[in-house]
C-alpha positions as CSV (number, residue, x, y, z in Angstrom):
1,M,-12.7,33.5,-13.0
2,F,-13.9,29.9,-12.4
3,R,-14.9,27.9,-15.5
4,T,-18.0,26.2,-14.2
5,N,-18.9,23.8,-17.0
6,G,-22.1,23.2,-15.0
7,T,-24.1,25.4,-17.3
8,D,-21.8,25.6,-20.3
9,N,-23.9,23.1,-22.4
10,D,-22.2,23.7,-25.7
11,A,-18.7,23.2,-24.3
12,C,-19.8,19.9,-22.7
13,G,-21.8,18.7,-25.6
14,M,-25.2,18.8,-23.9
15,V,-28.1,18.2,-26.1
16,W,-30.6,21.1,-26.5
17,P,-34.2,20.5,-27.6
18,G,-34.2,19.9,-31.3
19,Q,-30.6,18.8,-31.4
20,A,-31.2,15.1,-30.8
21,D,-31.3,14.1,-34.4
22,S,-28.1,15.8,-35.4
23,R,-26.3,14.6,-32.3
24,A,-27.4,11.0,-33.0
25,K,-25.6,11.1,-36.3
26,A,-22.4,12.5,-34.9
27,K,-19.3,10.4,-35.3
28,L,-17.4,10.2,-32.0
29,M,-14.3,8.6,-30.6
30,L,-14.1,7.4,-27.0
31,V,-10.8,7.3,-25.1
32,I,-10.5,5.7,-21.6
33,I,-7.5,6.2,-19.2
34,S,-7.4,4.9,-15.7
35,D,-5.2,5.2,-12.6
36,L,-3.0,8.3,-13.3
37,H,-2.4,8.6,-9.5
38,L,-1.3,12.2,-9.6
39,T,0.1,13.0,-6.1
40,D,1.3,16.1,-4.2
41,G,4.8,14.6,-4.3
42,S,5.2,14.3,-0.5
43,S,5.2,10.5,-0.3
44,S,5.9,9.3,-3.8
45,E,6.7,10.4,-7.3
46,T,3.8,11.3,-9.6
47,T,3.0,10.4,-13.2
48,S,5.6,12.0,-15.5
49,P,4.3,14.9,-17.6
50,G,6.2,13.2,-20.5
51,A,3.8,10.3,-20.4
52,L,0.8,12.5,-20.9
53,D,2.6,14.5,-23.5
54,I,3.2,11.3,-25.5
55,F,-0.5,10.6,-25.2
56,A,-1.6,14.1,-26.3
57,R,0.7,13.9,-29.3
58,Q,-0.8,10.6,-30.3
59,L,-4.4,11.8,-30.2
60,P,-4.3,13.8,-33.5
61,G,-3.1,10.7,-35.4
62,L,-5.8,8.6,-33.8
63,A,-8.5,11.2,-34.7
64,E,-7.3,11.3,-38.3
65,A,-7.2,7.5,-38.6
66,A,-10.7,7.4,-37.1
67,S,-11.9,9.8,-39.8
68,W,-11.4,7.2,-42.5
69,R,-14.7,5.3,-43.0
70,T,-15.5,1.7,-43.9
71,G,-16.0,2.5,-47.6
72,G,-12.7,4.3,-47.9
73,E,-14.1,7.8,-47.6
74,Y,-12.5,10.4,-45.4
75,R,-14.9,12.3,-43.2
76,P,-13.5,14.0,-40.0
77,I,-14.9,12.8,-36.7
78,D,-17.0,15.2,-34.8
79,R,-15.7,14.9,-31.3
80,I,-13.5,12.9,-28.9
81,D,-14.8,11.9,-25.4
82,L,-12.0,11.3,-22.9
83,V,-13.0,9.5,-19.7
84,L,-10.6,9.4,-16.7
85,L,-11.7,6.1,-15.0
86,G,-10.8,6.9,-11.4
87,D,-7.7,7.3,-9.2
88,T,-6.7,10.4,-11.1
89,L,-5.9,12.7,-8.2
90,D,-4.4,10.5,-5.5
91,V,-5.5,12.2,-2.2
92,I,-4.6,9.2,-0.1
93,R,-0.9,9.1,-0.9
94,S,0.2,12.2,1.0
95,E,2.4,12.7,4.1
96,Q,0.1,15.6,5.0
97,W,-2.2,13.1,6.7
98,S,0.5,12.6,9.4
99,A,0.2,16.3,10.4
100,S,-2.7,15.5,12.7
101,A,-3.7,12.1,14.1
102,C,-7.3,13.3,14.5
103,I,-8.1,13.9,10.8
104,R,-8.4,10.7,8.8
105,P,-10.6,9.6,5.8
106,W,-12.3,7.1,8.2
107,G,-13.2,9.9,10.6
108,N,-15.8,12.6,10.4
109,V,-15.9,13.5,6.7
110,E,-18.3,16.3,7.4
111,S,-16.0,18.3,9.7
112,P,-14.5,21.6,8.6
113,E,-11.0,20.2,9.5
114,F,-11.5,17.3,7.2
115,F,-12.5,19.5,4.3
116,E,-9.5,21.8,4.9
117,Q,-7.2,18.7,4.8
118,I,-8.4,17.3,1.5
119,S,-8.5,20.9,0.1
120,R,-4.8,21.4,1.0
121,I,-3.8,18.0,-0.4
122,T,-5.9,18.5,-3.6
123,G,-4.5,22.0,-4.1
124,D,-0.9,20.7,-3.8
125,I,-1.7,17.9,-6.2
126,L,-3.0,20.4,-8.8
127,D,0.1,22.6,-8.3
128,N,2.5,19.7,-8.4
129,N,1.1,18.4,-11.6
130,E,0.4,21.7,-13.4
131,T,2.4,20.6,-16.5
132,S,0.3,17.5,-16.9
133,L,-3.0,19.2,-16.2
134,A,-2.2,21.9,-18.7
135,L,-2.1,19.2,-21.3
136,L,-5.6,18.1,-20.3
137,R,-6.8,21.6,-20.4
138,G,-5.3,22.1,-23.8
139,L,-7.3,19.2,-25.1
140,A,-10.5,20.4,-23.5
141,D,-10.1,24.1,-24.6
142,G,-10.1,23.1,-28.3
143,G,-7.4,23.6,-30.9
144,A,-5.0,20.9,-29.5
145,I,-6.4,18.2,-31.8
146,R,-6.3,19.3,-35.4
147,I,-6.7,17.1,-38.5
148,P,-7.1,17.8,-42.2
149,P,-10.6,18.8,-43.4
150,A,-12.3,16.7,-46.0
151,L,-12.6,17.4,-49.7
152,R,-15.9,16.8,-51.5
153,V,-14.5,13.7,-53.1
154,G,-14.0,12.1,-49.6
155,R,-10.3,12.7,-49.3
156,P,-8.3,14.8,-46.8
157,A,-7.3,18.2,-48.1
158,P,-3.6,18.0,-49.0
159,E,-2.8,21.5,-47.7
160,G,-4.3,24.5,-46.0
161,D,-5.7,25.0,-42.5
162,L,-6.4,22.1,-40.2
163,Q,-9.7,21.8,-38.4
164,S,-10.1,21.3,-34.7
165,V,-11.8,18.3,-33.1
166,P,-13.5,19.1,-29.8
167,V,-12.6,17.1,-26.8
168,R,-14.8,16.5,-23.7
169,V,-13.0,15.3,-20.5
170,F,-15.1,13.4,-17.9
171,S,-13.7,12.3,-14.6
172,M,-14.9,9.3,-12.5
173,V,-13.8,8.4,-9.0
174,G,-12.0,5.3,-7.7
175,N,-10.7,4.4,-4.2
176,H,-8.0,7.1,-4.1
177,D,-10.1,10.0,-5.1
178,W,-13.5,9.0,-3.6
179,F,-13.6,12.3,-1.8
180,F,-14.9,14.0,-4.9
181,H,-18.0,11.7,-4.7
182,L,-19.1,13.4,-1.5
183,S,-22.0,15.9,-1.6
184,G,-22.3,19.4,-0.1
185,P,-21.5,23.0,-0.8
186,A,-17.9,22.7,0.6
187,L,-17.2,19.9,-1.8
188,D,-18.8,21.8,-4.7
189,T,-16.3,24.6,-4.1
190,L,-13.4,22.1,-4.2
191,R,-14.8,20.3,-7.3
192,R,-15.2,23.7,-9.0
193,E,-11.4,24.3,-8.8
194,V,-10.7,20.7,-9.9
195,V,-13.0,21.1,-12.9
196,R,-11.2,24.4,-13.8
197,R,-7.7,23.2,-13.4
198,M,-8.3,19.9,-15.3
199,G,-10.6,21.2,-18.0
200,L,-13.3,18.7,-17.0
201,C,-16.8,18.5,-18.4
202,N,-18.2,17.3,-15.1
203,R,-20.7,19.5,-13.3
204,Y,-18.9,20.9,-10.2
205,D,-22.2,21.1,-8.3
206,E,-22.7,17.3,-8.5
207,P,-20.6,14.5,-7.1
208,F,-18.1,13.0,-9.6
209,P,-19.6,9.7,-10.6
210,H,-18.4,6.3,-9.3
211,D,-21.0,4.6,-11.5
212,I,-21.8,5.7,-15.1
213,T,-25.5,5.8,-14.2
214,E,-24.7,8.8,-11.9
215,N,-24.0,11.1,-14.7
216,D,-26.6,11.4,-17.6
217,E,-24.2,12.6,-20.2
218,L,-21.5,10.1,-19.3
219,L,-24.2,7.4,-19.5
220,R,-25.3,8.5,-22.9
221,T,-21.6,8.4,-24.1
222,M,-21.1,4.9,-22.8
223,R,-24.4,3.7,-24.2
224,R,-23.6,5.2,-27.6
225,H,-20.4,3.0,-27.7
226,K,-22.1,0.0,-26.1
227,I,-19.7,0.1,-23.1
228,M,-20.1,-0.6,-19.4
229,A,-17.2,1.0,-17.5
230,R,-16.3,1.3,-13.9
231,H,-13.1,1.8,-11.9
232,G,-13.2,-1.7,-10.5
233,D,-12.6,-1.0,-6.8
234,L,-16.1,-2.3,-6.2
235,Y,-14.7,-5.9,-6.4
236,D,-11.8,-5.3,-4.0
237,P,-12.9,-5.7,-0.4
238,L,-9.7,-4.1,0.8
239,N,-10.5,-0.9,-1.1
240,F,-14.3,-0.8,-1.1
241,D,-16.4,-1.1,2.1
242,G,-19.9,-1.1,0.5
243,D,-20.3,2.7,0.2
244,R,-18.1,4.9,-2.0
245,N,-18.7,7.8,0.3
246,T,-16.7,6.1,3.1
247,A,-13.1,5.0,3.6
248,S,-11.8,1.4,3.2
249,L,-9.0,-0.7,4.7
250,G,-6.8,0.3,1.8
251,D,-6.9,3.9,2.9
252,V,-5.7,2.8,6.4
253,I,-2.9,0.6,4.9
254,V,-1.5,3.5,2.8
255,I,-1.8,6.3,5.4
256,E,-0.9,4.4,8.6
257,L,1.5,1.8,7.2
258,I,3.0,2.7,3.8
259,N,3.3,6.4,4.4
260,R,4.4,6.1,8.0
261,F,7.0,3.5,7.2
262,I,8.7,5.7,4.6
263,A,8.7,8.6,7.0
264,E,10.1,6.5,9.9
265,I,12.9,5.0,7.7
266,E,14.1,8.5,6.9
267,R,13.8,9.6,10.6
268,Q,15.5,6.6,12.2
269,F,17.8,5.2,9.6
270,A,18.8,8.1,7.3
271,D,22.5,7.9,8.3
272,D,22.8,4.1,8.7
273,L,21.3,2.4,5.7
274,P,23.2,2.0,2.5
275,A,22.2,4.3,-0.3
276,A,20.8,1.4,-2.4
277,T,18.6,0.3,0.4
278,R,17.2,3.8,1.0
279,L,16.5,4.3,-2.7
280,G,14.8,1.0,-2.9
281,L,12.6,1.6,0.2
282,R,11.3,4.8,-1.3
283,E,9.8,2.7,-4.1
284,I,7.5,0.7,-1.9
285,D,4.6,2.9,-3.0
286,N,5.0,1.4,-6.5
287,I,4.9,-2.3,-5.5
288,R,1.9,-4.1,-7.0
289,P,-0.1,-5.6,-5.4
290,T,0.5,-3.5,-2.3
291,L,0.4,-6.5,0.0
292,L,3.7,-7.7,-1.5
293,V,5.5,-4.7,0.1
294,P,7.0,-6.8,2.9
295,V,8.2,-9.3,0.3
296,W,9.9,-6.5,-1.5
297,I,11.5,-5.2,1.7
298,D,12.8,-8.7,2.5
299,G,14.4,-9.1,-0.9
300,L,15.8,-5.6,-1.0
301,L,17.4,-5.9,2.4
302,E,19.0,-9.3,1.5
303,R,20.6,-7.8,-1.6
304,S,21.7,-4.3,-0.5
305,C,22.2,-4.2,3.3
306,A,25.2,-6.3,4.6
307,N,24.5,-5.6,8.2
308,P,22.2,-8.3,9.8
309,S,21.4,-6.0,12.7
310,L,20.2,-3.2,10.5
311,R,18.1,-5.7,8.4
312,K,16.4,-7.0,11.6
313,R,15.7,-3.4,12.9
314,V,14.0,-2.4,9.6
315,K,11.8,-5.5,9.7
316,T,11.0,-4.9,13.4
317,L,10.0,-1.4,12.6
318,W,7.6,-2.7,9.8
319,D,6.1,-5.3,12.1
320,R,5.5,-2.7,14.8
321,L,3.7,-0.4,12.4
322,V,1.6,-3.4,11.2
323,E,0.5,-4.1,14.8
324,E,-0.3,-0.4,15.3
325,F,-2.3,-0.5,12.0
326,L,-4.2,-3.6,13.2
327,A,-5.0,-1.9,16.5
328,I,-6.8,1.1,14.9
329,D,-10.5,1.0,15.8
330,F,-11.6,1.2,12.1
331,V,-9.6,-2.0,11.4
332,R,-10.6,-3.8,14.7
333,Q,-14.2,-3.3,13.9
334,R,-13.7,-5.4,10.8
335,D,-12.1,-8.2,12.8
336,T,-14.4,-11.2,13.6
337,W,-14.2,-14.5,15.4
338,S,-13.5,-16.3,12.2
339,P,-9.8,-17.2,11.8
340,L,-10.2,-16.7,8.0
341,D,-11.5,-13.1,8.0
342,T,-9.9,-10.2,6.2
343,V,-8.1,-8.7,9.2
344,D,-6.5,-12.0,10.1
345,G,-5.4,-12.5,6.5
346,L,-3.8,-9.1,6.5
347,R,-1.9,-9.9,9.7
348,Q,-0.6,-13.1,8.1
349,A,0.3,-11.4,4.8
350,L,2.0,-8.3,6.2
351,T,3.9,-9.4,9.2
352,F,7.5,-10.7,9.0
353,S,7.2,-12.6,12.2
354,R,4.3,-14.6,10.8
355,R,5.7,-15.2,7.3
356,L,5.6,-18.7,5.8
357,P,9.0,-20.4,5.6
358,V,8.4,-21.0,1.8
359,G,6.0,-19.7,-0.7
360,W,5.2,-16.5,1.2
361,A,4.5,-14.3,-1.8
362,G,2.4,-17.1,-3.5
363,A,0.3,-17.5,-0.4
364,V,-0.3,-13.8,-0.2
365,L,-1.4,-13.6,-3.8
366,A,-3.6,-16.7,-3.5
367,W,-5.4,-15.2,-0.4
368,L,-5.8,-11.8,-2.1
369,N,-7.3,-13.4,-5.2
370,K,-9.6,-15.4,-3.0
371,I,-11.1,-12.5,-1.1
372,R,-11.5,-10.7,-4.5
373,G,-13.5,-13.6,-5.8
374,S,-11.1,-14.5,-8.6
375,A,-8.7,-17.3,-9.4
376,S,-6.1,-14.8,-10.6
377,D,-5.3,-11.1,-10.4
378,S,-7.7,-10.6,-13.4
379,Y,-11.2,-9.2,-12.9
380,L,-12.5,-11.4,-15.8
381,S,-14.9,-13.3,-13.5
382,H,-16.5,-10.0,-12.5
383,A,-16.8,-8.8,-16.1
384,V,-18.8,-11.9,-17.1
385,A,-21.2,-11.3,-14.2
386,E,-22.0,-7.7,-15.2
387,Q,-25.7,-7.3,-16.0
388,D,-24.9,-5.3,-19.1
389,F,-22.7,-8.2,-20.4
390,R,-25.3,-10.8,-19.6
391,N,-28.2,-9.0,-21.2
392,R,-25.9,-8.1,-24.2
393,R,-26.5,-4.3,-23.8
394,A,-22.7,-3.8,-23.7
395,K,-20.2,-5.0,-26.3
396,H,-17.3,-4.1,-24.0
397,I,-16.7,-4.3,-20.2
398,V,-14.0,-1.9,-19.0
399,Y,-12.3,-1.7,-15.6
400,G,-9.3,-0.1,-14.1
401,H,-7.9,-0.4,-10.6
402,T,-5.7,-3.5,-11.0
403,H,-3.0,-1.6,-13.0
404,V,-2.7,-4.6,-15.3
405,A,-3.8,-3.9,-18.8
406,E,-6.0,-6.7,-20.3
407,S,-7.9,-7.5,-23.4
408,V,-9.9,-10.8,-23.0
409,P,-12.5,-12.2,-25.5
410,L,-15.7,-13.1,-23.6
411,D,-18.4,-14.2,-26.0
412,A,-19.5,-14.1,-29.6
413,S,-23.3,-14.2,-30.1
414,Y,-24.9,-15.0,-33.5
415,A,-28.5,-14.1,-34.3
416,E,-30.2,-13.2,-37.6
417,G,-27.1,-12.8,-39.5
418,F,-25.4,-10.5,-37.0
419,V,-22.6,-11.2,-34.5
420,L,-22.0,-9.5,-31.2
421,N,-18.4,-9.8,-30.0
422,Q,-18.0,-9.0,-26.3
423,V,-14.6,-8.3,-24.9
424,Y,-13.3,-7.4,-21.4
425,F,-10.7,-4.7,-21.1
426,N,-8.6,-3.4,-18.2
427,A,-7.3,0.1,-18.9
428,G,-4.1,-0.5,-16.9
429,T,-2.4,2.6,-15.5
430,F,-0.1,5.6,-16.2
431,R,2.5,5.1,-13.5
432,R,5.5,3.2,-12.3
433,V,4.9,-0.4,-11.2
434,H,7.3,-3.0,-9.6
435,R,6.2,-6.6,-10.2
436,Q,7.7,-9.8,-8.9
437,T,9.8,-12.0,-11.1
438,Q,8.3,-15.4,-11.9
439,L,11.2,-17.8,-12.4
440,A,12.3,-17.9,-8.8
441,A,9.5,-16.3,-6.7
442,G,11.1,-17.4,-3.5
443,E,14.0,-15.0,-4.1
444,H,11.7,-12.0,-3.7
445,E,13.0,-10.2,-6.8
446,F,11.1,-7.4,-8.6
447,I,11.5,-5.5,-11.8
448,A,10.2,-2.0,-12.4
449,C,8.8,-0.2,-15.4
450,D,6.8,2.9,-16.2
451,L,3.5,1.9,-17.8
452,M,1.3,4.0,-20.2
453,N,-2.0,2.3,-21.2
454,Y,-5.2,3.6,-22.8
455,L,-8.1,2.3,-24.7
456,V,-9.9,3.8,-27.8
457,F,-13.4,2.8,-29.0
458,Y,-15.3,3.7,-32.1
459,Q,-19.1,3.5,-32.6
460,G,-19.8,2.9,-36.3
461,D,-17.8,3.1,-39.5
462,E,-14.9,5.1,-38.0
463,R,-11.4,3.7,-38.3
464,K,-12.6,1.8,-41.4
465,G,-15.1,-0.1,-39.2
466,R,-12.7,-1.1,-36.4
467,P,-14.5,-1.3,-33.1
468,Y,-11.6,-0.5,-30.8
469,E,-7.8,-0.4,-30.3
470,T,-5.6,-0.6,-27.2
471,W,-2.3,1.2,-26.6
472,S,0.3,-0.1,-24.1
473,G,3.7,1.6,-23.6
474,T,6.3,0.2,-21.3
475,L,9.5,2.2,-20.4
476,G,12.0,0.2,-18.4
477,Y,13.3,1.7,-15.2
478,N,16.4,1.1,-13.0
479,P,15.6,2.5,-9.6
480,A,19.0,2.0,-8.1
481,E,21.7,4.2,-9.5
482,V,24.3,2.9,-7.0
483,P,25.9,-0.6,-6.9
484,V,23.8,-3.3,-5.2
485,H,25.7,-6.1,-3.7
486,R,23.9,-9.4,-3.1
487,I,24.2,-10.5,0.5
488,D,22.1,-13.8,0.3
489,P,23.7,-16.8,-1.5
490,G,21.1,-16.6,-4.2
491,R,20.0,-19.4,-6.5
492,K,22.2,-21.6,-8.5
493,S,22.6,-20.9,-12.2
494,H,19.4,-21.5,-14.2
495,A,21.6,-23.5,-16.6
496,Q,23.4,-25.5,-14.0
497,G,25.0,-28.6,-15.5
498,Q,24.3,-27.6,-19.1
499,S,26.9,-27.2,-21.7
500,V,27.7,-23.8,-23.1
501,S,25.9,-24.5,-26.4
502,A,22.1,-24.5,-26.4
503,P,20.3,-27.9,-26.4
504,N,18.7,-29.0,-29.6
505,L,15.3,-27.4,-29.1
506,H,14.6,-25.9,-32.6
507,Q,15.3,-28.6,-35.2
508,R,12.1,-27.9,-37.1
509,G,10.1,-24.9,-38.3
510,P,7.3,-23.3,-36.4
511,H,4.1,-25.3,-36.1
512,F,2.3,-22.9,-38.4
513,T,4.6,-23.3,-41.3
514,V,2.7,-24.5,-44.4
515,G,3.7,-25.5,-47.9
516,A,4.5,-28.6,-49.8
517,T,7.1,-30.9,-48.5
518,P,10.2,-30.9,-50.8
519,A,10.7,-34.1,-52.8
520,G,12.6,-36.8,-51.0
521,S,12.1,-35.3,-47.6
522,S,10.0,-36.6,-44.7
523,D,6.9,-34.9,-43.4
524,R,7.0,-36.6,-40.0
525,H,7.8,-33.3,-38.2
526,R,4.9,-31.4,-39.7
527,I,1.9,-30.6,-37.5
């Protein structure tokens, strides 16, 4: 039997007439997670159930800590709202798109064949991640979050039964799960199954929101905490084309370039490439930003494949797929006469034959930041332009999408004895990420880790008056379990010409050391 949640007002915390006053006084905790990227497993690994298990085991401790109030009194919070900020079910990253060249996200999204395709992929994602989704359902079904009840004296009961804290789970869409933002009876049927399997509080008969204003209860939740939150794909022209009900260039890059390249490597080079090279190439789905994939391929081949002919063949295959990607009508329609348009920039960034002799990765990142309207990979400049920030309706601006967790102070406003501290957050991700090393970017080296980030917000005196806390976990990862032999000459030692002993860099204490200067000593080193 389907659990609709579309009419289950109590389960979703909907406000009935006469309840507004009591609900207004409720003490609530808001948790935001973004970019889980759960896949069907056909083209890439998915988020480990262990990561979500760690998160689920931390929630009771957070709920109990939130129940301690500013004055030192213990009063259990009434509810936890958990918001999945987009890119939760990754429908784009699936090899099933290669089964038919006629069915694509940038084709006819109203055709029965298209609905059957996304239904198959979604069903496989749900099945492939049942362990993780069971954790979410366990939170939403009640009983998973249990904390001590309060005594009349404002202290937690030392023993006895624990009391449950209800959890509501909302899901928003990003650029990899935008299909759930489409309208229509067929999509309602698909959303109904997603709601049931994930334990969501969303109405299945309404599109999952891309903007918080598209869901009244979600909007009330955000307003209650004075937060403006969105996935963030809105500010990425490669992944947003002006309408969240349509595909973007990013969809084409993943399906026609990334997914195809992985499949072609297995088909053409399975018996030729060294094991270390093949293992590394399977990781290209985790390179961030995605446009650095050819940089990653270049470095991997130079370090793990001793055969120059094989290295050239792999790069030629990639360049051919890039040209075929650029020839797709959806892409060509976005090509203009301007030599600086997005399509020309993609050709320069992605093609080995057009690579710059030096500074290739840096040039790609600079161009990517430029078209995103930012001086860096941070979306800080977009946060300060948000209307809710400028009119001071929101204390906190929250994005996802970039996979880079951030916490950046924006502004402190003082008026009539009150202060409004406004902060920008990026919720990061729950997945593996390869990022380029910074010391010698020209060597095209990357280091991988599994990331686990989430944000927690409080609305009043919860957590002894703390307004928020952020949690970031990093688990190192070594993708190659076979020896990797460097083929290129590499760079000279970073300590070339230095003696074995370290230079005299630390002859004085840290600059924040305070205290009286001992008698007879000089204070010339103090700052």
